[in-house]
N, C-alpha and C positions, 0 to 999 in steps of 0.2 A: 504493500500498499503506499501512496505519496508521502511524504513527511508534510507537516502543516507550515505553512510559512509563518513568520513572525506577525501578519494580519490578519492569516486565516487564527492562529490562537488565540488572540485578544478579542474575536468576535466569537470563539468558543467560550473563551473564558464569561464573556458577557451572558449569552444566552444561560453560560450553568447559574451566574447569579441572578438571573431573573428567572430562575425557579424551573428551565426546562433540565427534559430528564436525559443524564447522561445517553441513554441509546439513542434518542432521538437526533443529537448533536453529533453523534458518531456517526448515523445514519448520514446526517444532513453533510457533513464535510467527506464522506468514504473513508476514514478511520478506522481500529482495530477500538471496542469499547475501553480497553484498557491503556490507549493510549487518551482517552480523555479522562479514564480517572488518574493518571499518574500528571497530566496537565492539571487538572483540580487540586491535587496532592501540592505538587509543586509552587503555583500560585498563591495556596494557604500557608506554607512554610515558610516561602522566599516574598512572596508578592510581587513576582517575575512571574512573566512564561518564558525569561527566554532559557537556554540551554546552559547547567552548568559547566563550568569549567573541570574538564578531564585531564585528568593525570598524563593519559596517554603513556607510549612505549617508555619502557624505564631507559633510563641512558648507558648507554654499553661502559661508558666513563665514569662509574661511581661506584662509590663500596656502600655498604648493607647502611641499612637505615638513611636512602633517600640522600647521603652525603657527597656531594661533588667531588672528585677526587679532583684538583686543582695541578696535578703533577703531570697528569697525564695533556690537558690543556697548555699547560708551559709549555710542555715535550712538542706538541706540535707547533705552538709561535714560533721556537727557538727555531725547528725544524725549516719554516717555511722564511722566516727572517734571511736564513742560510741560504737557504734555496729555493730563493723567491720563481724561478720557473719550475720548476718541479708540479707535476699535478698531483690534485686531491688524494688520486689511486693510491701514487708512489708515496705518498705521506702515509696514508692508510696501511700501507704494506710493512712501515716501520715503527708502526703504535701497536701497543699492546693494549686492549684494553680490560673491563674486568671480568676475571676469573678465565685469566687468559682467553678471553672469545675475541674474534677477528672482529676490525672496523673498517666500516662501508668508507667507500671515497664521499659519500652524502653527510655523512657524521662529520667526517674531517672539514666540509662546507658549511657546516651549522657554526661549527667551534670559530673556524676563521673569522665567518659572519658576524659572531659575537666579538670580535677584537678587531671590527670593522675593516678587516681585510678582505678588498674585495679582486676578483679577476678580471684583470682589464687587459687589452690591449697595450704590449707595450713602446714604451715612443723609441725613435732610429736617430741616432743622434752620432756624430764620427768621432772615433776613438782618440782619445785627448792623454797624450804623455805628460809628462811632472813638466818635462820644458813648454807646451803647449800651454797648460793651464798658467803657469807663471807669466808668460808673454800675453794670455788674454787677462790676468788681472791687472797688470803692471799698465795697458793699455788702458781698462777701464778706469783704475786711479787717475791714469794722466787727462782725461776726457769726462770724467764725471761732474766737474765745478763748469763745465763749456756752458755758457745760454745762448740763444737763438741766433745771436748776432754774429757767434763765433760757428756756427755751425750751417749760415745760410750760406756760406762761399762752397759748401762740399758737394759735388755730385756723387750721387749713389750708384753707383752702375753693376751692371751682370748679367750675363745670359741665362734663357732658360727655353728648356724643350717644352712644345704647347702640342699634344697628339689628339687627333679626333677621336679617338675610343681610347677614353677617359674614367677610368671606374673611379668613383668619390668616396671614399671610406667613410663620408657624412649622409649618403643617400642612403633612405629607408621606407618599406613598402608594407602597405597593410595588406595583409594574406590570410587565410583562414586556413584549418588543417587540412596537408595534402597540395595545397597549393604554392609549393615550395619551388617547382619546376614548372610552373605554368608559363605559358606563354609572355601575359602580360605583367608577370612579376619579378623575372628574367632580367638581367641589365646583360646589357650582348656586349662582349667586347672581345678586339683582338687581340691576341698574345703580344703583338710585336707592335700596337698600339693606334694601328690604322696609319695613313698617310701625317707626317709631322713638320713640324716648322721651329727653326731655330730664331729665338729672336733676343736679341742685346737691346736694353734700353736703363735709362739712367734718371733719377727721380731727386730733388731738393727742394729748399724752402721758396716755395713761392715758384717752381720751373719743374719741367722734366722733358725728357730729351728720349724720342722713339713714338714708338716701335721701331726698330731697324730689325729685318730679315735677313738671313746668311742664306746667298745661294751658293749651289756648285760644291756642297760642301760632300765631302766621300767618306767611306767607312773606316776606322779607327779613332784611336786615342782622344778624348774630350770633342765624342760627338762631331768629331772630322774636320774641330777649326783648328786651326794651326796658324800659328803666327803670323805669317804671312796673309792669311786671311783675315786675320785681324785687323791688322795695318789696312789693307786694300779698301775690306768694307764694311770698318769701322770705324777706326782714328782717323784715317788720310780726308773722307768726304764727310766726317759729322763731328766728331769731339775737335778736329784742329779749329774748324771755323767757329764753331761751337762757344771754344776757351778764349780764339782770339776776338771776340765779341764781348765779352767778359772780362775785366780783371780781379786780378787777387782770386779766381777759382784754383779748386783743387779737386783732382779727380781721385775719385776711392775707388780701386777695386782690387778681386782678391787676390789669392797666392798659385792661382792657378800657373803651368807650365807657360801655356800660352802667353798671359798677363808678364810674368815674370823674364823671359827670355830675353838676351841682350838683344835681339832684333828690334823687340819693342822698346826696352827702357833705353835706347840709343833714341829711338825714331819720337818719344816722348822728351826727352832731354834735350833732341833738337829742335825741338817744335815750342820749348820753351814752357811744359805744362808740368805743374806742379804735382806730385801724387802722394797719396796720404800713405804715411807706413801704417799696414793693416797686420793684425796677429791670424797666424794661420790657422784653418778648422772654426773659424769663427763668423758661421752663417746665421747665428742669430743676434750678433750686432748690425746686420747688415740689414735697414730697413727696408729694401725692393724687396727682400724674401720676402714681407707680407703683400706686399703691393703687387707680386707676381701670384700670389692665390686669392686675389681680389680678380684677378683677371679672372683664372682660370673660372671664379666660381662665376663670372658673368656669362661666361661662356658656353657654362653647364645649365643657365637658365635657359638659352636659347631654345623654341621649339616650331620647327625639329634642327636639330642641332647639324652643324656644316659639317658636307659629306665628301668634298674636296682640301686639299690642300690651298687651293684657291679661295673658297670659302672660306676655312679658315681664318688666312690671312685678314681678310675682311672684317671677320669676325672680331680678331684681335684687336683690329686700329679702332672699330664701333666703341668695343669695351674700354679701348686707351683710354679714348674721348670721352664716355660717360662717366669716369671715375672724377670725384671732384675734388677741385684744387684744397679744401678741408681735410678731405681724405687725407692726402699726401704731406699735408704740412701736420697731420698728429703723428704721423711716421717719424716723420723727422724730431720731431717733438718729443717722441719716445725714447731717445737716445740716454738723456740720462735715468731715465730706469730700468734700460737695457745694462747701462755701466755700473748701477746699482746691484741689479741683479747676476751680475758676472760676481763683484766684490764678493755678495753675500755665501756664492758657493765655493771661494778662491777659485776660481776659474774654470769652474765646471761647467757641466751643461747647465742651462736657463730653459726658462717654460715658451720664451721667445723661439 
């Protein structure tokens, strides 16, 4: 027989209080007579029709008289703090329960949830050595007290690869049971990303430069970008005229081999372009990384999305033009917070 809903219980108790016979109430609600008697007795003793709290299955990590064994719980917590990438089942196999009983993975997950530990997707960051950490921390300490007047002379630049078939980890889909592989619930993508373009750009306070698309790129290291291609397609036609029209402007670029090559450095010095000293493996300090993310989100919102490289270029140009100047300025103003975040973790990884 079906269980009574909370509303039906209140109505049943109301009819019993009004003097209706329990048998008539049982027939009216299609339940057993004993259910009505237990409901009436519960209301008389507790004043409520809600179910009383059940003890549930006894915990495996307990001793007699229902006293929690904190030893197993602490052992589980220590094991996961030392081996954060272990699964709950792996920890269960290394934990002994009460009376030498085995512990399930679900038990471990409940114990970890009690300690506010959740199974999350790990963040991906570059490998930082002690030398990298010291350089990052020193750079942050040297620039943490800079104001917007000092940052306004810098142009933060970078390259990024955009694909047509881009799988965004933020995408969610509403589906029912058994609809995991339904056609309208699956994100379709190409293993290689499909047609793609390499984009170079720069942002600064109240200024931006780009997007500039690389042409005739071949396979190889650095997505096919060589020092000569970087000079011929980016520096010579775009960066040099931009810096010649602006005095006291400083170029920021990361330390990839294309940027640090002797031919690139000689070209920049020959054209009197100042370069900002930049710590290695520090994309979190570069505000243009978040700008690329905003650009990708705008392209992902297009319906229908681009299907060819030409359409992707057009979509990126439109998205670039539609990002407000205030959004770019907020990224530049975040440099103080970025430096403080690096100092707080002694040159380690930050949320940026």
